[in-house]
C-alpha positions, 0 to 999 in steps of 0.5 A: 789356137794351139801352142806353148804357154810362154808367159803370165803376166800383168797388163797393169803395173799399179794393179797385180790383180789382173792377169793375162796369158800369152801362148806362143806358136811359130811366128805367133803370140796369142795374148788373152787379158783378164783371165786368172790362169789355169796353166803354167809357163811351158804348158803345151795346149790345144785348140779348145784348152781351157787356159784360165777363167775371166776376171771381174772388170768391174773392179777396175772400169766401173760399169763395164761387162767382163770380157776376155781382150784378145790380141794376135802378134806376128813377128812382134807386130800386132794383126787383126784377130778377126780371121783367126776367130772366124776359124774358131 
């Protein structure tokens, strides 16, 4: 996806070691959780740019495989990310 980095956040209030990156494009917000950001707020990105590196989830969830949690919001409502992933 392309857009502007609008937030570098923390998914857990009790553990600031985990991060997420939010990218905004028109009416959409894309959130990538469990990444160490390599971009700053205000950065314009395009499809294929690296925005962060995967974090070690075993520190919080013993035995879970490392992965990136991906969310899409349109007009503030969660939508199914499958159509977007099929295009990528």
